C-alpha positions in Angstrom: 100.2 80.3 103.5 99.9 83.5 101.5 101.7 86.7 102.6 99.9 89.8 103.7 101.1 91.5 100.6 99.7 88.7 98.4 96.3 89.0 100.1 96.3 92.8 99.7 97.0 92.3 95.9 94.0 89.9 95.7 91.8 92.4 97.5 92.9 95.2 95.1 91.9 93.0 92.1 88.5 92.4 93.7 88.0 96.1 94.3 88.9 97.0 90.7 86.4 94.5 89.4 83.5 95.2 91.8 80.8 97.9 91.4 79.4 99.8 94.3 81.0 101.4 97.3 84.8 100.9 97.7 85.8 99.0 100.9 88.5 100.2 103.3 91.8 98.4 103.0 92.1 98.4 106.8 92.8 94.9 108.3 92.9 96.1 111.9 96.7 95.9 112.1 97.3 99.5 112.8 101.0 100.0 113.2 103.1 102.5 111.3 106.5 101.4 110.1 108.9 104.2 110.9 111.2 103.4 108.0 108.6 103.4 105.3 105.9 105.6 106.7 103.3 102.9 105.8 100.8 101.1 107.9 102.0 97.5 108.4 98.5 96.2 107.9 97.2 98.0 104.9 100.3 99.8 103.5 98.6 103.2 103.5 100.3 106.4 104.5 98.9 108.5 107.4 97.6 111.0 104.9 95.8 108.3 103.0 94.3 106.9 106.2 93.2 110.3 107.4 91.6 111.2 104.0 89.8 107.9 103.4 86.4 108.9 104.7 86.4 112.1 102.7 87.4 110.5 99.4 85.0 109.8 96.6 85.0 106.2 95.2 87.4 107.2 92.4 89.9 108.6 94.9 89.5 105.4 97.0 90.2 103.3 93.9 93.3 105.4 93.3 94.5 104.6 96.8 93.8 100.9 96.1 95.9 101.1 92.9 98.8 102.6 95.0 98.4 99.8 97.6 98.6 97.2 94.9 101.8 98.6 93.6 103.3 98.8 97.1 102.2 95.2 97.8 103.7 94.0 94.6 107.1 95.6 95.5 106.9 94.2 99.1 105.9 90.7 97.8 108.8 90.7 95.3 111.2 91.9 98.0 110.0 89.2 100.4 110.4 86.5 97.8 114.0 87.5 97.2 114.8 87.4 101.0 
């Protein structure tokens, strides 16, 4: 079974390759991790979540790029544990 981070990485690749509107990374697991300040479901910060609906597609793709980097770090950390 794939980790949540691995699935997020796959979605980030799909978003990068797709044309058209950029989908939200939300997976309806909306809990903020106090230590990291990131949503446990989508790895966004509160600022990124709040700004999402106002961002142009380029800005949304930048958020997805950040999410992919965060997911890669998380996936690497989990593999070492």
